[in-house]
N, C-alpha and C positions, 0 to 999 in steps of 0.2 A: 263716426269720424269720417269726414269727407276729404279724400285726397284730391283737392281741386287742381293741383299742379304737381306733376310727377318729377320735376327737375329742381335743382337747387343752385343758388349762386355762390355757395361755399363748398369747400371740399374737405369736410371734417373726416379725419382718418378713423374716428371711432363710430361713424354713422352706421347703424344697423341696416338702413335702407339700401345704401350703395356699396358698403364695404364688407358686409357679412355674407353668410351662406346663400341667402335667397337673392337672386338676381332678376326676378320677374319684372322689375322696373324697366328693364331694357326693352320689353315688348309692349309697354303701356303708351298710350298717347301722351303728348307733352302736357296737355291741359284737359280738364273735364269739359266735354262738349255741352252745349246748352240743352240738348235732348236728354243727356245723361243726368244733368242737374234736375230737370223736370221729373224724370222717372224716379230719381232718388227722393226728391221732395214728396212725390206722390206716395211712395212706399212708406215713408216716415209718417205722413199724415194718415194714411190708411191704418197703420198700426196704432197710432194714438187714438183714432176714432173707435176702432174695434175694442180696444182694451180700456177706454176711458182714462187714459193717462193724464195726470194733472200737469205734467211737464215732460218735455223731451230735451235732451242736451245734444247739441250738434257742435262738433269741433272741426273747424277748417284747418286742414293739415296738408302735408306734402311729402316729399319735396319741400318747396317754399311757397306758401299760398300767396305772398305778396307779389310773386312774379306774374299774377293775373293782371296787376295794375289796377288803378282806381276804377276804371270803367268795367272791367271784367268782374272785379270783386262786387261792385254795386249790383250787377246783373244777378250774380249768385245769391246775394243776400235778399234781394227783392223776390226772387223765385221761392226761396225757402220760406220767407215770411208770408207770401201770398198763399202758399199751399198748406202750411202747417198751422198758422196762428188761428184760423177759424175753429180748430179742433182742440188746441191745447196751448199752454204757455211754452214759448220757445226760448231756451237758454242758449245763446250763441257764444261761442268761444273760438279763439284762434291761437295756434302755436306757431311762432315765427322766430327766425334768427335776427330780425329787426334791421337788417342791413338797408333795406329799401324804404323803411318807414319815414314818412314826411308829414307835413302839416295837412295836406289834402287827405291822405290816407287816415290819419288820426281823426280828423273831423268826420270822415265817412264811418269809421268804426264807432265813434261816439253816437252818431245819428242812429245807427242800427243797433245800438246797445250790445256791442260785441266786446267781451272780456278778452284781453290780450295777455298771453304769457310769452316771455322772451327768453330764449336760450342764451345763457351767459355763465361762464365758468369761473369768474372771479377776477383777480388782478391780471395785469397784462400777461405775465409769464404763464399763469394757469390757463387763461382763456386761449392764448395763442399756441398752447401745446397741441391742441387739436383743431380749434375752430379758426381755420384760415381759408383764404381764397385758393383757387387752383394754382395760381402762380406762387403760392407760399406767403403772400402778404398777410399782414395782420388785419383781423376784423374788430379788434378791441375798441378802437375809437368809434367805429361805425355803430357798434352795439350800444356804447355808452351814450352816443348822441340820440339813439332811438329811445333809450330809457329816460333821458332828460326830456324828450318830447312828451312822453307819457306822464311825466310828473307835473307838467304844466296844469294849472287849475282847470283850463278848458278841456283837457284831455284825460285828467286823472280818473274819471269815472270808468274808463276802459282799461286801466292799469291793473291787471290781475296778479302779476307776480313774475318771479324768475325761476327758470328751470336750470339747475346746475348739475352736470355730470361729474361725479367724484373721480379724481385721480390721486392716489395716495402719494405720488411724488410731489404734489403741490403742498405748500405750507398751509395747513388748515386755518391758522390765525389770519394769514393774509387773505385767504379766500373769504373767510367770514367777514372780515372788515370791508372787503371790496363789495360783497353782496349787500351788506347793511348800508353802505354809502349810497346805494341807489334807492334807498327807502322803499323797498317793495312791500306790498300788502302781504305777500306770502312768498316763501322760498320752498321749492321742491328739490330735494337732493336725491339724485338717482345713482344707483350703483351701475357701473358700466356693464353693458350686456355681455354675457358670457355663458358658456355651457360646460358640462363635464368633458365634452370633446375639445372645446376651446376654452380652457379655464382662464380666469382673470389673472392679470399680472400680480405677483405677490413679492414685491421687492423687500429686502430686509430679512432679518432672522425670525420675526414674529409669525405665529400661525394665523393671526386674525388682523391683518393690517388695515382692513376696511373698518372693522369695529373700533380699532385703536384710533384711526384718523377721525372717524365720526364721533367717537367718544370724547376726544379732545375738544372738538367743536361744540359738542353737546354740553360739556362742563362749562365752557365759557358762556354759552347761551343761557344756561340756568343761572350761573353766577351773576349775569347781567340782567336777570329778571325777565327772561324770555321776551326780548324787545320786538320780535317779529314772529309771526306764525311760521313754523318750519314743519311741513306736512309729515315728513318721515318720522320725526321725534314724537309728534302728537299721535300719529297712527299707531306707534308701538307702545304707547302708554295703555294701561288697562282701560278697557272701554273706549279706546281711541277711535273706534269706528272703522278702521281699516281703509285700504286703498286697493287699486288693482294689484299692487305688489305685496300687500300684507293683509292678514286677516282672512276670515272665512266667508265674507259676503259673496253672494253669487256674482259671477262675471256679468257685466252689463254693457260691454263695448262690442259693437260690430263696426267694421270698416267697409266703406264703399270706395273702391279704387277708381282711378281716373277713367277707366274704361267701363265702369258700372259693375264690376265684379264685387260680390260680397266676399269679404275675408274676415278671418278671426282677428284678434288683436294683433297689431302689426309688429310688436316686439318679437313675435314668433319667427320673423325673418332672420333672426340670429341663429336659429336651430339648423335648418337645412333648406335647400331650394324647394320652394312650393309649400313650405310648412303652414303658412297662413291660409292657403287656398281652401275654398269650400265647393267649387264647381257650380256655384249659383251666381246669378246676377240680378240687378234691379229690374231688368226688362221682363224677366220670366218668373221671378221668385219673390215672395213676400219676406218681410222681416221675420215673421213666425217660422217660415221654412228655414231661413238661414240660421235662426237661433236654435233649431233642432239638430244642427250639425253635431256629430259626436264630439268634435273638439271643443265646441261651445258648451254642450250639455254636461260634459264631465266637470266643468268648472261651476256648475250650479249645485253640485252635490255636497258642498262644504267639506267637512273632515272625511266623509266617506269617499271622496274623490282623490284623496292623497295616498301616498305610499305607506307601507306599514311602519316605516321608521318615523314618519311625520305623525301618523295617528297615535303613536305611543309617546310622543314628545309632550312634556308638561306645558310648553308655551305654544302649542299648535294653534290655539285660538288667537294668539297675538301675531305670530309669524305667518300662519296660513300656508306654510310650505314655501313662502317666498314667491317671487314672480314666476309664473308658469313657464315662460321661456327658459328660465335659468335652471330648470330641472332636467333639460334634455341630455340624454346620453344614448349613443348608438347601441342598439341591442335591447335596452329597456325603455326606450322612449322617454315619456315624461313621468314615469313611475319611479321617481327618485326625489330625495330632498334637493333643495336649492344648492347650487354650486357654492353659494355663500352661506351655507348652513351654520358653520362654526362662527362666522362673523355675526350672523343674526342672533345667535344664542348669546354671544358676548355683549352685543349691543343692547339687547333687551335687559340683560343684567345691569348694564350701565344706566339705562333709563330708570329701572326700578330703584337702584341705589340712590339716584338723585331725588326721586320722589320721597324716599324715606329719610333723606338727609335733612337735618334741621337747617333753619336759616343760620347765618353766621353769628347772630346774637341769640342767646338762650331766651326762652319766654320769660317775660318779666314776672317777678314774684308778685302774686296777688294775695290780698288779705284772705284768710281762710273763710271768713264769713261770706265774702263774695263768691268764692269757689263753691261753697256749699249751697248758697242761694241758686247758683247757676245749675248745679246738679239736681236741685229740688224741682226744677221744671219737668223732670222726668228723663232728660236726655243729656244735657250739658253741651256747651258750645265748643267750637274748635280750639280756642285758647285754653279752655279748661282741660280738654283732653290732652293738649300738648303739655300742660303743666303736670298733669297726673303722670304722663309718660316720662317726663323729665325727672320727677321725684322718684319714680320706680327705678330709672337708670342710676340715679344717685345712690339708692340703696344697694343696687347690684355692685356698683363701684366700691362702696364701703365694705361689702362682704368680700370682694376681691382683695382689697388691701388686708383684711383680716386673714385671709388664706395665705397671702404672701408673708404676713408676720409669723404665721405658724410654720411655714416651710423655710423661711429665711431667703436670702438672695439666691436666685437661680437664673440660668440662661433664659428660660421661658419668660420670667418676669422682666428681665432687661429688654427682651425683644418686644414685649407688650408696651413697655414704656416708650421705646423708640418709635413703634408704630403709632402710638397715641399722639406723638408729636408730628410724625411725618405723614401719616394716613389716618387721621382721626375718624373719618367716615367709615373706614373698614372696621376699626375697633368698635365703634358705636353699633354698627350693623350686627356684629357678633354678640355684644353684651346685651343688646335689646332682644335677643332671642329668648322667648318666654321660659325656656328650661335651663338657662344658665344659672339663674338665681336658685332654683331648687337644687341644682348640683352643688353650688357653693354652700347652701344651708346644710346639705347632707355632709359635705366635707367638714364643716365646723361643728357638727353634732358630736359630742363626746361618745355617744353610744355607737357611732358609725366607725369608730377606730377598729372595730372587730365585728364579727357577725356574718350574716349570710351575704351581705353586700358591703364589702369594705369600701371606704371612701377613697376613690381614686382622685389624685391631684388633678384639678381641672385646668390649671394654668397652661401647661404645655399644649393641650388641644385647642384652647382658646387662642393662644399665640399663633399656632399654625393656621387656624381658620382665618384669623385676621390677616396674616401674611399672604395667604392665598387670595383673599379678596382684594388685597392691595397690589398683588403682583410683585411682592418684594422677596428676593431670594433669602432663604433662611434654612437652618438645620436645627431641629430640636428633638430631644429624646422624649417620647410620649408614652405614658403608661398604657398597657393593653388590658382590657377587661373582657374576659370570656372570648378570647380570640378576636376582639373587635376594637377598632379605634374609631371613635365618633368625633366628627368635626362639626360643631354646631353651625347651623344654617346651610351646610354643604352636603352632609351625608355620612355614611358609615362604611368602613372597610372591614369586611369579615374575612379573616385569613388565618386559618390554623397554622401553628408552627411559629408564630411571632415571639412567643415567650411572654415574659411579664412586661417588657417594654420594647420599643422599636424606635430607630432613628428615622424621623420623617424630614425629608428635604424638599423644600419648595423649588420646583423647576418650572421653566416656561410652560404655561398651560396646564399645570397640574402638580403632582408631588410623587416622590419616590420613597418607598418604605423598605427598611432593612431591619430584620429582627430574627433571631435564631438562625435557622438555615434558609430563611425565606427572603426573597427580594421581589418587589412589585412596583411598577410605575403606573400611576393613574392619571389619565388626561381628562380634566373636567369637561372639556368641550367636545369629547368624543361623541359622535353621532349615536353609537350604540354602547351604553355602559356595559362593563364586564359583569360577570355573575357575582364576583366578590365585592365590587364597588356598588353600594346602594345609595344613589344620589337622593338628596332631599327633593321631594316632588311638591308641586303646588298647582294653583289654578289662578287665572286672572279673574278678579272681581272688580266691581266699579271703584272700590276704594284703593286698589293697588294689587299687590301680589300676595296671595294667601297660601301658606304651607299646609299641606296635608301631612302632619307630623306623625309618622308611624315608625320612626326609627330611633329617636333620641331616648336613651335608657332612663332619663330622668323625667319623662313624660308621665310616669306612673305615680303621680302625686295627687290623684283625685279621690283616693279612697275607693276606687272602683277598678275593675280589671280592664286594662287597655288592650286593644287588639294588637296582635303581632303585625309585622309588615304586610300590607295588603298586596294581593296580586294586581298587576297592572290594570286589568279591566275593572276591578273593584275600586281601585284608587281613582281611576278616571270617572267612574260612576258617582263616587262620593264628591269629587271635585265639581262635576256638572250640577249635582243637586245643591251644593253649597253656593255655587255661583248664581244659580237661578234663584235660590232663597234670598241671596243678597239683593238681587234685583227686585224681589217681592217686597223686601223691607223698604227699598227706595220708593216703591209704589205706595205702600201702606203708610209708612211713618218716616218721611224724609229726614226729620230731625234726628231720629234714632239711627237712620242710615248714615248720616254724617258722623255720628258718634262711633259707629262701627268703622267707617272709613278712617277715623282718626286714631285707631289703636289696635283693632283686632288683627293679628298677624298669623295665627296658626289655629288649625282645628285638629283635634286628636280623636281618632276613631276608637270607640269603646268596644269591648268584646260583646257580641250579640248575646242576649239572654231571652229565650222564649217566654220566660215568666214575666219579664219587664222589658218589653220590646222598645219602649220609648223612654230613653234616659239622656240626661245631659248633666254637665258639672263644670265648675270652675275651681281653681285652687288659688289660695291667697298669695302664694309665692310665685305664681306663673301668670303674671299680668301679660295680656296680649294673646292669650290662648283660651279656648273653651274645648270641652270634650263632648262628643255626641255619639249616639248610635247612628249607623249609616243607613237605616231603613226608611226614615220618614220621607214623605214627599216634600217638594220645595215649600209649599205653603206652611206645613208643619215645622219644617226646618227653620223657616224664617222666624217663627215664634220662639223656638228654642234659642236661636242666636241672640235675639233681642233680650230674652229673659236672662240668659247667662252673662251677656255683656253688662247688664245692670249690676250683677253680683261683682264682676271684675272692677267696674268703676267704683262701686261703694267700698270694696276692699282696699283699693288704692287710696280713697279718701280717708279711710280709717287708719291708714299708715301715717297720715298727716295730722289727724285730730281725733281725740276720743269723743265719741258720740254717746256712749253707754258707760255708766259707772261700772267699775270692776264687779265681776260676778258676785252677787250677794245671795245666790241661791234662788233668785226670782225666776218664776216660770209663768208664762202668759199663754192662755188658751186662744187658739186661732181657728177660724173656720176651715182652713185648708189642710189642717193636720189633726190627727186624732190625739196626739200627745202634746201636752203643754211645752212651749219652746222657750229657750233663754231669750232675753231681750234683743241681743245682737242678731240672733236667728230670725226673730220677728221683723227687725228692721230690714234685714236682707230680703225677707219675703215680701214686705209691702213695697219696697223699692222695685223689685223685679215685677210684681204684679201690676204696679202702676203702668209700666211700659206695655205689658201684655194687654191691659185694659185699653190702652191707646191704639194698639194694633187692631183689636176686635172692633173698637169704635169706628175705625177707618173702614173696615170691611163691612160693618153694618150700614154705614152711610152709602155704600155702593149697592146695598140690597143683597148681600151675600148670605143666603140660606139661613142657618141658625146663628149667624154672627151676633145678632142683637142679644140672644140669650147668653152667649159666652161673655159678651161685653158687660152685661148686667151682673153676671156671677163674679167676674174678676173685680168689677167696681165695688161690689158689696164686700168681697173679701178684703180689698185694700182699705176701704174706709173703716171696716171693723178692726183691722189690724192697727191702723193709725190711731184710732180712738183708744184701743187697749194699751198701746205704747204710751200715749200721753197720760193715761190714767195710772200707769204702773209706777210712776216716779222713779224710773230706772235710768232716765236720760240725763246726760250732762246739760249744761246751759246751751252749748253748741248743738247738742242733740235735740233739745227742745225746739230750738230755732229751726233746725233742719226738718224735723217731722211736722212742725207747724206749717212750714212752707209746702211740704207734701200735701197736707190737708187743704191748703189753699189751691194747689193744682187740681186736687180732686173735686173741689167745689166748682171748678170751671168745666167739669165733665158732665155731659148729658147723653143719656141713651134712653130711648123709649119714653116712659113717663117720668124718669128720674130728672 
């Protein structure tokens, strides 16, 4: 970033360069001298040449770079191109307030292939709240004129987008409409610079006003089909790639001030006087030397460079601790979470909910034959996965109604009905949790009315969880099981002394519990959860947000022992392994990765067993979840995920259509088991092995070790199992069609001499 001019023609009261703690601008030259430009260009070219960089990005900044005028700007651009372009590709950009932009400057920027971002805060009232001239006059018309110039066909190649600083006092709908009216290629929404010493304004009663403001804008953006790229929202999505403000990517920005000083990223000027300084300059120090400054180096360390609170956070890979400058606090330096921590957590949740939210129209009903044919490819398309998920949700809703019929009208049921009308996305998010259906099945099981685990009424906890997700005030009496209240998708409160039931009241940002002689308030956005509140934890994966579900009592539906709640290091380790395994699946079998993205929502850790260290499982009633041991490496875990997700998809298909005749005592011998198996078990086996075959084929194609041998073995197993099924006469007509299509898919498979 080159500060080619250190003064500005506007007097914005939120400007971190002139209005915040660092005032070093006062001692800088007004403009960057020609000798400084040459030295800077030389240092950049030197670095590109030594490290064989394919591209370098140079941003002309200020102050206001257009104060150089056309002649001065032309000289700077020519110097940069002459010095750098013999060694690497040069990506030139400029950030400007746009006030001085005219036809001559636009033509110059197009000629030199400079991408221009313009600072603009929305409608007139929003923009002129801060972006005004020194005499207090409006800049709104000037900026809109500049944007209109950039939209012209002859200039649009240089139109990069709009930078908008958020002020929660502005109307988000009017800001959104004003931004889109300028037809920008991209919008960058920035949180106003603040620190723990100088915290951001928080008008109103809410604890997360910035998340609420951005969430309202995000919902409209999503509802309108994401009509423009909004960098903030895209960066916070799983796999979004991150920015300087979000994610764990290493810091890659150095600043050259107008006097040639090397500085760290200039947002640090909001922290304290001299915060961005390095003591180096382009005349005596290389890029490499500046990049080794401790303030830069700490931001190359990823999660290890963050404070303990951030390292323990389940969304650290998405948030990345927030903007470095926003962590500053006197006494502890930058070893803190962002001053916007609570807002970021809430906003990530908003982004995730939108990704999980269905379109306004349910997926169209497809003929079962078409659905089965699609699944018989070995993976299934996105519409098929959406239909399977929709039918599983319908089954859960039917079970919910059956539970209501058993219990009769209750306050919890009425609340759920009201929320389903007022906040359907919140209800859906709760009911899609994989272990709600097992809970309902257990409740309806006549044998569960007594015994070692009495059937606790699930409706109150489901209603409270939905109300919390929707932010709707409510009070419900919730049954307590072994001193625990579990709120699906959110977590569990373990609090002795509650008695058999407790009143749970949804309050802003959390809930209050009163039972027996105990009262407790839980804030869901608290940076440090309390010892008795055990929040649901998860990990960002390419397909979305995946829960590491080790708290829901109804996760023990696999016929295997599930692990108790993991310690934080173990949970993070499992999360990292699963996330890396997910990326391996994307690498090896993208079609199966898309199927994982379309429905897998939770992983349950199984209890370690030295005699059987490698185990995994699915449960027919828990669509959207698989259970695994936590020890496998990512490559092995990837195979387990693909294998088990095949079982989950087939189980959901069997809820729609009978593929096997009712059990007639038929047993089929298969090569992967010593004991003859029932036909449905063989069908599950061949469907899972087909996917595993495809994984190993992909690895064999890359020349990976003994992958060819594994691929041959699974291919043989799958073919033999398919042939045995077809010969058993145990399949329905739909089953014959499905397995015949599987045989066709196998016929297209080739490994080695096969």
